[in-house]
SEFI-613642 format. One record per residue (C-alpha): chain; x, y, z. Coordinates in nm, 3 decimals. Layout:
REM residues N
atom chain:A&xx:X&yy:Y&zz:Z
...
//
This chain:
REM residues 385
atom chain:A&xx:-6.378&yy:10.949&zz:-4.826
atom chain:A&xx:-6.243&yy:10.940&zz:-4.471
atom chain:A&xx:-5.919&yy:11.125&zz:-4.381
atom chain:A&xx:-5.662&yy:11.032&zz:-4.120
atom chain:A&xx:-5.570&yy:11.283&zz:-3.875
atom chain:A&xx:-5.193&yy:11.205&zz:-3.945
atom chain:A&xx:-5.256&yy:11.363&zz:-4.286
atom chain:A&xx:-5.460&yy:11.644&zz:-4.174
atom chain:A&xx:-5.188&yy:11.750&zz:-3.935
atom chain:A&xx:-4.900&yy:11.672&zz:-4.188
atom chain:A&xx:-4.803&yy:12.043&zz:-4.205
atom chain:A&xx:-4.734&yy:12.055&zz:-3.816
atom chain:A&xx:-4.577&yy:11.723&zz:-3.788
atom chain:A&xx:-4.331&yy:11.813&zz:-4.066
atom chain:A&xx:-4.194&yy:12.107&zz:-3.879
atom chain:A&xx:-4.160&yy:11.946&zz:-3.557
atom chain:A&xx:-4.056&yy:11.590&zz:-3.596
atom chain:A&xx:-3.764&yy:11.459&zz:-3.817
atom chain:A&xx:-3.850&yy:11.347&zz:-4.163
atom chain:A&xx:-4.022&yy:11.019&zz:-4.201
atom chain:A&xx:-4.248&yy:11.023&zz:-3.894
atom chain:A&xx:-4.485&yy:10.730&zz:-3.899
atom chain:A&xx:-4.774&yy:10.668&zz:-3.660
atom chain:A&xx:-4.779&yy:10.401&zz:-3.388
atom chain:A&xx:-5.078&yy:10.413&zz:-3.167
atom chain:A&xx:-5.431&yy:10.496&zz:-3.234
atom chain:A&xx:-5.531&yy:10.590&zz:-3.590
atom chain:A&xx:-5.838&yy:10.852&zz:-3.552
atom chain:A&xx:-6.035&yy:10.873&zz:-3.871
atom chain:A&xx:-6.188&yy:11.206&zz:-3.956
atom chain:A&xx:-6.433&yy:11.192&zz:-4.248
atom chain:A&xx:-6.366&yy:11.447&zz:-4.516
atom chain:A&xx:-6.618&yy:11.741&zz:-4.506
atom chain:A&xx:-6.715&yy:11.669&zz:-4.147
atom chain:A&xx:-6.706&yy:11.962&zz:-3.909
atom chain:A&xx:-6.411&yy:11.827&zz:-3.737
atom chain:A&xx:-6.223&yy:11.816&zz:-4.070
atom chain:A&xx:-6.336&yy:12.182&zz:-4.155
atom chain:A&xx:-6.210&yy:12.285&zz:-3.822
atom chain:A&xx:-5.851&yy:12.126&zz:-3.875
atom chain:A&xx:-5.850&yy:12.270&zz:-4.216
atom chain:A&xx:-5.899&yy:12.602&zz:-4.076
atom chain:A&xx:-5.630&yy:12.564&zz:-3.797
atom chain:A&xx:-5.368&yy:12.454&zz:-4.053
atom chain:A&xx:-5.452&yy:12.744&zz:-4.264
atom chain:A&xx:-5.442&yy:13.003&zz:-4.001
atom chain:A&xx:-5.094&yy:13.194&zz:-4.019
atom chain:A&xx:-5.178&yy:13.423&zz:-3.715
atom chain:A&xx:-5.057&yy:13.226&zz:-3.399
atom chain:A&xx:-5.328&yy:13.390&zz:-3.172
atom chain:A&xx:-5.580&yy:13.267&zz:-3.398
atom chain:A&xx:-5.434&yy:12.949&zz:-3.439
atom chain:A&xx:-5.448&yy:12.882&zz:-3.076
atom chain:A&xx:-5.807&yy:13.016&zz:-3.051
atom chain:A&xx:-5.892&yy:12.774&zz:-3.335
atom chain:A&xx:-5.727&yy:12.492&zz:-3.137
atom chain:A&xx:-5.917&yy:12.573&zz:-2.820
atom chain:A&xx:-6.253&yy:12.562&zz:-3.009
atom chain:A&xx:-6.181&yy:12.233&zz:-3.164
atom chain:A&xx:-6.104&yy:12.091&zz:-2.810
atom chain:A&xx:-6.388&yy:12.236&zz:-2.667
atom chain:A&xx:-6.616&yy:12.101&zz:-2.932
atom chain:A&xx:-6.463&yy:11.739&zz:-2.903
atom chain:A&xx:-6.385&yy:11.695&zz:-2.530
atom chain:A&xx:-6.447&yy:11.327&zz:-2.545
atom chain:A&xx:-6.336&yy:11.034&zz:-2.745
atom chain:A&xx:-6.052&yy:11.001&zz:-3.015
atom chain:A&xx:-6.107&yy:11.363&zz:-3.132
atom chain:A&xx:-5.937&yy:11.492&zz:-2.808
atom chain:A&xx:-5.613&yy:11.301&zz:-2.926
atom chain:A&xx:-5.621&yy:11.521&zz:-3.226
atom chain:A&xx:-5.667&yy:11.833&zz:-3.013
atom chain:A&xx:-5.378&yy:11.753&zz:-2.785
atom chain:A&xx:-5.156&yy:11.690&zz:-3.073
atom chain:A&xx:-5.249&yy:12.037&zz:-3.227
atom chain:A&xx:-5.161&yy:12.172&zz:-2.897
atom chain:A&xx:-4.838&yy:11.997&zz:-2.866
atom chain:A&xx:-4.745&yy:12.114&zz:-3.210
atom chain:A&xx:-4.864&yy:12.483&zz:-3.127
atom chain:A&xx:-4.654&yy:12.502&zz:-2.828
atom chain:A&xx:-4.351&yy:12.352&zz:-2.966
atom chain:A&xx:-4.357&yy:12.605&zz:-3.235
atom chain:A&xx:-4.421&yy:12.893&zz:-2.980
atom chain:A&xx:-4.116&yy:12.757&zz:-2.783
atom chain:A&xx:-4.343&yy:12.727&zz:-2.480
atom chain:A&xx:-4.204&yy:12.390&zz:-2.374
atom chain:A&xx:-4.372&yy:12.325&zz:-2.045
atom chain:A&xx:-4.696&yy:12.360&zz:-2.221
atom chain:A&xx:-4.600&yy:12.118&zz:-2.491
atom chain:A&xx:-4.500&yy:11.882&zz:-2.211
atom chain:A&xx:-4.835&yy:11.951&zz:-2.037
atom chain:A&xx:-5.025&yy:11.841&zz:-2.346
atom chain:A&xx:-4.785&yy:11.568&zz:-2.447
atom chain:A&xx:-4.854&yy:11.404&zz:-2.110
atom chain:A&xx:-5.238&yy:11.428&zz:-2.166
atom chain:A&xx:-5.191&yy:11.288&zz:-2.519
atom chain:A&xx:-5.002&yy:10.991&zz:-2.367
atom chain:A&xx:-5.292&yy:10.939&zz:-2.120
atom chain:A&xx:-5.529&yy:10.890&zz:-2.422
atom chain:A&xx:-5.281&yy:10.726&zz:-2.656
atom chain:A&xx:-4.991&yy:10.575&zz:-2.457
atom chain:A&xx:-4.845&yy:10.432&zz:-2.781
atom chain:A&xx:-4.837&yy:10.755&zz:-2.985
atom chain:A&xx:-4.484&yy:10.738&zz:-3.132
atom chain:A&xx:-4.510&yy:11.070&zz:-3.300
atom chain:A&xx:-4.593&yy:11.235&zz:-2.973
atom chain:A&xx:-4.273&yy:11.078&zz:-2.815
atom chain:A&xx:-4.050&yy:11.213&zz:-3.100
atom chain:A&xx:-4.201&yy:11.550&zz:-3.048
atom chain:A&xx:-4.160&yy:11.539&zz:-2.677
atom chain:A&xx:-3.797&yy:11.431&zz:-2.728
atom chain:A&xx:-3.752&yy:11.748&zz:-2.964
atom chain:A&xx:-3.912&yy:11.975&zz:-2.712
atom chain:A&xx:-3.675&yy:11.837&zz:-2.441
atom chain:A&xx:-3.368&yy:11.865&zz:-2.669
atom chain:A&xx:-3.459&yy:12.237&zz:-2.764
atom chain:A&xx:-3.521&yy:12.332&zz:-2.388
atom chain:A&xx:-3.213&yy:12.144&zz:-2.275
atom chain:A&xx:-3.383&yy:11.928&zz:-2.030
atom chain:A&xx:-3.182&yy:11.618&zz:-1.999
atom chain:A&xx:-3.422&yy:11.445&zz:-1.763
atom chain:A&xx:-3.738&yy:11.491&zz:-1.963
atom chain:A&xx:-3.522&yy:11.397&zz:-2.263
atom chain:A&xx:-3.434&yy:11.069&zz:-2.135
atom chain:A&xx:-3.787&yy:11.016&zz:-1.972
atom chain:A&xx:-3.956&yy:11.071&zz:-2.326
atom chain:A&xx:-3.686&yy:10.859&zz:-2.504
atom chain:A&xx:-3.762&yy:10.571&zz:-2.269
atom chain:A&xx:-4.136&yy:10.620&zz:-2.375
atom chain:A&xx:-4.039&yy:10.599&zz:-2.736
atom chain:A&xx:-3.844&yy:10.302&zz:-2.684
atom chain:A&xx:-4.111&yy:10.135&zz:-2.492
atom chain:A&xx:-4.360&yy:10.189&zz:-2.780
atom chain:A&xx:-4.129&yy:10.028&zz:-3.014
atom chain:A&xx:-4.073&yy:9.726&zz:-2.811
atom chain:A&xx:-4.443&yy:9.682&zz:-2.764
atom chain:A&xx:-4.490&yy:9.702&zz:-3.118
atom chain:A&xx:-4.232&yy:9.434&zz:-3.200
atom chain:A&xx:-4.376&yy:9.218&zz:-2.944
atom chain:A&xx:-4.753&yy:9.263&zz:-3.062
atom chain:A&xx:-4.922&yy:8.958&zz:-3.211
atom chain:A&xx:-5.080&yy:8.966&zz:-3.555
atom chain:A&xx:-5.415&yy:9.142&zz:-3.546
atom chain:A&xx:-5.719&yy:8.922&zz:-3.615
atom chain:A&xx:-5.758&yy:8.792&zz:-3.997
atom chain:A&xx:-5.368&yy:8.901&zz:-4.055
atom chain:A&xx:-5.144&yy:8.630&zz:-4.159
atom chain:A&xx:-4.848&yy:8.601&zz:-3.940
atom chain:A&xx:-4.597&yy:8.627&zz:-4.250
atom chain:A&xx:-4.783&yy:8.937&zz:-4.363
atom chain:A&xx:-4.765&yy:9.092&zz:-4.012
atom chain:A&xx:-4.394&yy:9.018&zz:-3.987
atom chain:A&xx:-4.361&yy:9.213&zz:-4.323
atom chain:A&xx:-4.572&yy:9.516&zz:-4.206
atom chain:A&xx:-4.371&yy:9.520&zz:-3.872
atom chain:A&xx:-4.047&yy:9.548&zz:-4.079
atom chain:A&xx:-4.162&yy:9.803&zz:-4.307
atom chain:A&xx:-4.312&yy:10.028&zz:-4.005
atom chain:A&xx:-3.988&yy:9.986&zz:-3.817
atom chain:A&xx:-3.795&yy:10.081&zz:-4.119
atom chain:A&xx:-4.004&yy:10.398&zz:-4.160
atom chain:A&xx:-3.928&yy:10.502&zz:-3.813
atom chain:A&xx:-3.552&yy:10.444&zz:-3.856
atom chain:A&xx:-3.483&yy:10.828&zz:-3.890
atom chain:A&xx:-3.668&yy:10.921&zz:-3.587
atom chain:A&xx:-3.512&yy:10.618&zz:-3.375
atom chain:A&xx:-3.163&yy:10.758&zz:-3.504
atom chain:A&xx:-3.238&yy:11.109&zz:-3.395
atom chain:A&xx:-3.356&yy:11.006&zz:-3.045
atom chain:A&xx:-3.055&yy:10.784&zz:-2.995
atom chain:A&xx:-2.821&yy:11.074&zz:-3.125
atom chain:A&xx:-2.998&yy:11.296&zz:-2.891
atom chain:A&xx:-2.922&yy:11.083&zz:-2.598
atom chain:A&xx:-2.566&yy:11.036&zz:-2.647
atom chain:A&xx:-2.516&yy:11.419&zz:-2.743
atom chain:A&xx:-2.698&yy:11.516&zz:-2.387
atom chain:A&xx:-2.483&yy:11.224&zz:-2.202
atom chain:A&xx:-2.152&yy:11.368&zz:-2.322
atom chain:A&xx:-2.250&yy:11.718&zz:-2.213
atom chain:A&xx:-2.302&yy:11.601&zz:-1.850
atom chain:A&xx:-2.035&yy:11.728&zz:-1.630
atom chain:A&xx:-2.053&yy:11.501&zz:-1.320
atom chain:A&xx:-1.913&yy:11.177&zz:-1.421
atom chain:A&xx:-2.124&yy:10.975&zz:-1.198
atom chain:A&xx:-2.454&yy:11.116&zz:-1.330
atom chain:A&xx:-2.318&yy:11.086&zz:-1.688
atom chain:A&xx:-2.235&yy:10.716&zz:-1.623
atom chain:A&xx:-2.595&yy:10.663&zz:-1.481
atom chain:A&xx:-2.763&yy:10.820&zz:-1.815
atom chain:A&xx:-2.539&yy:10.617&zz:-2.030
atom chain:A&xx:-2.650&yy:10.297&zz:-1.854
atom chain:A&xx:-3.005&yy:10.410&zz:-1.923
atom chain:A&xx:-2.916&yy:10.431&zz:-2.294
atom chain:A&xx:-2.803&yy:10.071&zz:-2.286
atom chain:A&xx:-3.110&yy:9.949&zz:-2.131
atom chain:A&xx:-3.309&yy:10.121&zz:-2.402
atom chain:A&xx:-3.113&yy:9.949&zz:-2.660
atom chain:A&xx:-3.025&yy:9.610&zz:-2.511
atom chain:A&xx:-2.810&yy:9.365&zz:-2.722
atom chain:A&xx:-2.681&yy:9.633&zz:-2.978
atom chain:A&xx:-2.378&yy:9.820&zz:-3.059
atom chain:A&xx:-2.534&yy:10.110&zz:-2.902
atom chain:A&xx:-2.580&yy:9.946&zz:-2.564
atom chain:A&xx:-2.202&yy:9.835&zz:-2.582
atom chain:A&xx:-2.103&yy:10.182&zz:-2.667
atom chain:A&xx:-2.288&yy:10.336&zz:-2.399
atom chain:A&xx:-2.165&yy:10.088&zz:-2.129
atom chain:A&xx:-1.812&yy:10.127&zz:-2.231
atom chain:A&xx:-1.838&yy:10.505&zz:-2.189
atom chain:A&xx:-2.039&yy:10.444&zz:-1.862
atom chain:A&xx:-1.736&yy:10.242&zz:-1.720
atom chain:A&xx:-1.505&yy:10.516&zz:-1.827
atom chain:A&xx:-1.695&yy:10.775&zz:-1.637
atom chain:A&xx:-1.729&yy:10.552&zz:-1.327
atom chain:A&xx:-1.332&yy:10.552&zz:-1.359
atom chain:A&xx:-1.333&yy:10.913&zz:-1.364
atom chain:A&xx:-1.583&yy:10.935&zz:-1.057
atom chain:A&xx:-1.328&yy:10.691&zz:-0.873
atom chain:A&xx:-1.600&yy:10.455&zz:-0.830
atom chain:A&xx:-1.393&yy:10.162&zz:-0.900
atom chain:A&xx:-1.645&yy:9.893&zz:-0.790
atom chain:A&xx:-1.908&yy:10.015&zz:-1.055
atom chain:A&xx:-1.656&yy:10.073&zz:-1.315
atom chain:A&xx:-1.520&yy:9.703&zz:-1.278
atom chain:A&xx:-1.890&yy:9.563&zz:-1.261
atom chain:A&xx:-1.980&yy:9.756&zz:-1.584
atom chain:A&xx:-1.662&yy:9.683&zz:-1.763
atom chain:A&xx:-1.678&yy:9.307&zz:-1.696
atom chain:A&xx:-2.028&yy:9.295&zz:-1.797
atom chain:A&xx:-1.920&yy:9.441&zz:-2.141
atom chain:A&xx:-1.633&yy:9.184&zz:-2.177
atom chain:A&xx:-1.886&yy:8.908&zz:-2.085
atom chain:A&xx:-2.056&yy:9.003&zz:-2.417
atom chain:A&xx:-1.770&yy:9.121&zz:-2.589
atom chain:A&xx:-1.434&yy:8.984&zz:-2.507
atom chain:A&xx:-1.264&yy:9.192&zz:-2.767
atom chain:A&xx:-1.394&yy:9.529&zz:-2.671
atom chain:A&xx:-1.059&yy:9.746&zz:-2.700
atom chain:A&xx:-1.191&yy:10.023&zz:-2.489
atom chain:A&xx:-1.282&yy:9.815&zz:-2.208
atom chain:A&xx:-0.948&yy:9.609&zz:-2.236
atom chain:A&xx:-0.745&yy:9.932&zz:-2.209
atom chain:A&xx:-0.975&yy:10.062&zz:-1.908
atom chain:A&xx:-0.914&yy:9.764&zz:-1.710
atom chain:A&xx:-0.529&yy:9.746&zz:-1.795
atom chain:A&xx:-0.494&yy:10.105&zz:-1.695
atom chain:A&xx:-0.691&yy:10.060&zz:-1.385
atom chain:A&xx:-0.491&yy:9.730&zz:-1.262
atom chain:A&xx:-0.154&yy:9.871&zz:-1.377
atom chain:A&xx:-0.203&yy:10.218&zz:-1.195
atom chain:A&xx:-0.334&yy:10.066&zz:-0.867
atom chain:A&xx:-0.066&yy:9.776&zz:-0.872
atom chain:A&xx:-0.319&yy:9.489&zz:-0.841
atom chain:A&xx:-0.381&yy:9.232&zz:-1.069
atom chain:A&xx:-0.079&yy:9.294&zz:-1.277
atom chain:A&xx:-0.093&yy:8.967&zz:-1.490
atom chain:A&xx:-0.458&yy:9.066&zz:-1.591
atom chain:A&xx:-0.342&yy:9.421&zz:-1.667
atom chain:A&xx:-0.055&yy:9.284&zz:-1.865
atom chain:A&xx:-0.300&yy:9.041&zz:-2.032
atom chain:A&xx:-0.534&yy:9.307&zz:-2.143
atom chain:A&xx:-0.287&yy:9.554&zz:-2.254
atom chain:A&xx:-0.128&yy:9.293&zz:-2.485
atom chain:A&xx:-0.465&yy:9.182&zz:-2.619
atom chain:A&xx:-0.567&yy:9.539&zz:-2.698
atom chain:A&xx:-0.251&yy:9.583&zz:-2.878
atom chain:A&xx:-0.301&yy:9.290&zz:-3.111
atom chain:A&xx:-0.653&yy:9.394&zz:-3.177
atom chain:A&xx:-0.536&yy:9.742&zz:-3.252
atom chain:A&xx:-0.301&yy:9.608&zz:-3.508
atom chain:A&xx:-0.589&yy:9.438&zz:-3.700
atom chain:A&xx:-0.869&yy:9.715&zz:-3.643
atom chain:A&xx:-1.021&yy:9.872&zz:-3.937
atom chain:A&xx:-1.135&yy:10.225&zz:-3.956
atom chain:A&xx:-1.496&yy:10.295&zz:-3.906
atom chain:A&xx:-1.705&yy:10.464&zz:-4.168
atom chain:A&xx:-1.790&yy:10.758&zz:-3.922
atom chain:A&xx:-1.427&yy:10.853&zz:-3.868
atom chain:A&xx:-1.191&yy:11.034&zz:-4.102
atom chain:A&xx:-0.831&yy:10.911&zz:-4.181
atom chain:A&xx:-0.690&yy:11.172&zz:-3.972
atom chain:A&xx:-0.930&yy:11.101&zz:-3.683
atom chain:A&xx:-0.863&yy:10.724&zz:-3.694
atom chain:A&xx:-0.505&yy:10.788&zz:-3.692
atom chain:A&xx:-0.522&yy:10.995&zz:-3.384
atom chain:A&xx:-0.761&yy:10.730&zz:-3.203
atom chain:A&xx:-0.515&yy:10.443&zz:-3.279
atom chain:A&xx:-0.224&yy:10.638&zz:-3.184
atom chain:A&xx:-0.362&yy:10.712&zz:-2.839
atom chain:A&xx:-0.512&yy:10.360&zz:-2.786
atom chain:A&xx:-0.168&yy:10.201&zz:-2.845
atom chain:A&xx:0.015&yy:10.459&zz:-2.647
atom chain:A&xx:-0.212&yy:10.367&zz:-2.351
atom chain:A&xx:-0.148&yy:9.997&zz:-2.380
atom chain:A&xx:0.214&yy:10.038&zz:-2.389
atom chain:A&xx:0.217&yy:10.298&zz:-2.097
atom chain:A&xx:0.008&yy:10.026&zz:-1.892
atom chain:A&xx:0.260&yy:9.772&zz:-1.979
atom chain:A&xx:0.535&yy:10.010&zz:-1.874
atom chain:A&xx:0.363&yy:10.052&zz:-1.549
atom chain:A&xx:0.331&yy:9.695&zz:-1.491
atom chain:A&xx:0.711&yy:9.632&zz:-1.562
atom chain:A&xx:0.779&yy:9.889&zz:-1.292
atom chain:A&xx:0.556&yy:9.728&zz:-1.046
atom chain:A&xx:0.721&yy:9.392&zz:-1.144
atom chain:A&xx:1.070&yy:9.568&zz:-1.104
atom chain:A&xx:1.135&yy:9.489&zz:-1.474
atom chain:A&xx:1.275&yy:9.842&zz:-1.530
atom chain:A&xx:1.454&yy:9.776&zz:-1.864
atom chain:A&xx:1.138&yy:9.659&zz:-2.017
atom chain:A&xx:0.940&yy:9.939&zz:-1.850
atom chain:A&xx:1.184&yy:10.218&zz:-2.007
atom chain:A&xx:1.120&yy:10.028&zz:-2.360
atom chain:A&xx:0.746&yy:10.030&zz:-2.329
atom chain:A&xx:0.724&yy:10.395&zz:-2.176
atom chain:A&xx:0.970&yy:10.541&zz:-2.440
atom chain:A&xx:0.770&yy:10.377&zz:-2.733
atom chain:A&xx:0.438&yy:10.513&zz:-2.575
atom chain:A&xx:0.556&yy:10.880&zz:-2.539
atom chain:A&xx:0.523&yy:11.000&zz:-2.915
atom chain:A&xx:0.194&yy:10.805&zz:-2.919
atom chain:A&xx:0.051&yy:11.021&zz:-2.642
atom chain:A&xx:0.181&yy:11.361&zz:-2.694
atom chain:A&xx:-0.176&yy:11.454&zz:-2.819
atom chain:A&xx:-0.319&yy:11.425&zz:-2.486
atom chain:A&xx:-0.134&yy:11.617&zz:-2.224
atom chain:A&xx:-0.257&yy:11.420&zz:-1.913
atom chain:A&xx:-0.160&yy:11.067&zz:-2.016
atom chain:A&xx:0.164&yy:11.194&zz:-2.180
atom chain:A&xx:0.257&yy:11.357&zz:-1.851
atom chain:A&xx:0.180&yy:11.042&zz:-1.664
atom chain:A&xx:0.385&yy:10.839&zz:-1.895
atom chain:A&xx:0.679&yy:11.075&zz:-1.863
atom chain:A&xx:0.628&yy:11.070&zz:-1.482
atom chain:A&xx:0.616&yy:10.683&zz:-1.500
atom chain:A&xx:0.934&yy:10.706&zz:-1.736
atom chain:A&xx:1.133&yy:10.893&zz:-1.487
atom chain:A&xx:1.083&yy:10.641&zz:-1.216
atom chain:A&xx:1.171&yy:10.357&zz:-1.439
atom chain:A&xx:1.503&yy:10.540&zz:-1.504
atom chain:A&xx:1.546&yy:10.639&zz:-1.163
atom chain:A&xx:1.521&yy:10.252&zz:-1.077
atom chain:A&xx:1.822&yy:10.187&zz:-1.332
atom chain:A&xx:2.012&yy:10.469&zz:-1.189
atom chain:A&xx:2.017&yy:10.640&zz:-1.511
atom chain:A&xx:1.953&yy:11.005&zz:-1.346
atom chain:A&xx:2.005&yy:11.224&zz:-1.635
atom chain:A&xx:1.738&yy:11.048&zz:-1.831
atom chain:A&xx:1.524&yy:11.058&zz:-1.523
atom chain:A&xx:1.561&yy:11.426&zz:-1.526
atom chain:A&xx:1.450&yy:11.470&zz:-1.868
atom chain:A&xx:1.138&yy:11.260&zz:-1.822
atom chain:A&xx:1.049&yy:11.440&zz:-1.532
atom chain:A&xx:1.107&yy:11.771&zz:-1.695
atom chain:A&xx:0.872&yy:11.664&zz:-1.979
atom chain:A&xx:0.606&yy:11.582&zz:-1.717
atom chain:A&xx:0.660&yy:11.893&zz:-1.531
atom chain:A&xx:0.625&yy:12.109&zz:-1.850
atom chain:A&xx:0.245&yy:12.048&zz:-1.887
atom chain:A&xx:-0.051&yy:12.161&zz:-1.669
atom chain:A&xx:-0.168&yy:11.843&zz:-1.527
atom chain:A&xx:-0.173&yy:11.691&zz:-1.183
atom chain:A&xx:0.162&yy:11.539&zz:-1.250
atom chain:A&xx:0.331&yy:11.891&zz:-1.277
atom chain:A&xx:0.380&yy:11.930&zz:-0.888
atom chain:A&xx:0.521&yy:11.583&zz:-0.818
atom chain:A&xx:0.749&yy:11.595&zz:-1.136
atom chain:A&xx:0.891&yy:11.926&zz:-1.006
atom chain:A&xx:0.951&yy:11.768&zz:-0.646
atom chain:A&xx:1.130&yy:11.485&zz:-0.834
atom chain:A&xx:1.351&yy:11.725&zz:-0.999
atom chain:A&xx:1.433&yy:11.919&zz:-0.668
atom chain:A&xx:1.522&yy:11.597&zz:-0.517
atom chain:A&xx:1.741&yy:11.499&zz:-0.802
atom chain:A&xx:1.922&yy:11.840&zz:-0.806
atom chain:A&xx:1.984&yy:11.830&zz:-0.420
atom chain:A&xx:2.118&yy:11.499&zz:-0.434
atom chain:A&xx:2.510&yy:11.463&zz:-0.396
atom chain:A&xx:2.682&yy:11.294&zz:-0.686
atom chain:A&xx:2.806&yy:10.959&zz:-0.617
atom chain:A&xx:3.187&yy:10.963&zz:-0.528
atom chain:A&xx:3.434&yy:10.853&zz:-0.803
atom chain:A&xx:3.626&yy:10.551&zz:-0.731
atom chain:A&xx:3.996&yy:10.593&zz:-0.673
atom chain:A&xx:4.202&yy:10.512&zz:-0.968
//
């Protein structure tokens, strides 16, 4: 009875790839009892790593051409990942792709190796290979003598068997992107995630985060381009609505659009339902911050429009919602101080600026300066009775 190499190498694949690895790419048939079969059994049975590597080398030398070299490269990849020699694993993984470009198990193993090494560039490059393999499989026509409806069923089952691996790759990409310190680089990696998962919630999530990263990088043009591309597909994206409301209100342009975005986000938040992946406490905190951001943006719009009484109302309501985030709470109180100043309510302004100055944020110095100016100001003369 013939034996598939995926079964022969099951022990190694189980160690190095997430559960549920299914093969896409070439299926190399190895007859049971053949010389190649006996060699692979010996490789898998070897407990000494030096001996195992020697046996893999002997197998590779015995089968330098044809599909058995695919099996040899798979064995090398598994061995070097186990030995944590990641550069060697990449070397043989690339050789394997040259022989078998649609080897999905190899893509998963390369992603794992890049993860373990902490190599973000390689992680994304191999994840893109994995995504390409999946897309080519989805687009593949039915093989000869296979009915279209049967082929559709086979595809569905095969893709379902790969779900754990696809989830693993996706989570690895987001985790790596979150860890990037440079906001512009983070945004570019997040956009690569979106390209790998087009027209999916993952793509929308990645683009929303990319827009925020571009804002952090002070690249307003790219922030707006990405944000508007998301809104074109999902006009109710709360994160993007808040981002644009915050940007427009802070910069004092497109104030009507800022107000529209903030009010729409508030209505959507009132009707929002907790995602399954968040605890009640996490959801409560997220909603609090988001509602606070919307109110703070409205308050800033009100200040720009010289509607200072409305600004005080919005910013005062925002304050308790934002306390968990020092930066946006301090910014809110700094804005509130100006709204009170414009209303000539200096005692309340002093308190708002004191709140802003009490936290170690970029608003600390400016708030202290305003407090100094208020302290130095002469009190208004009393009217004669």
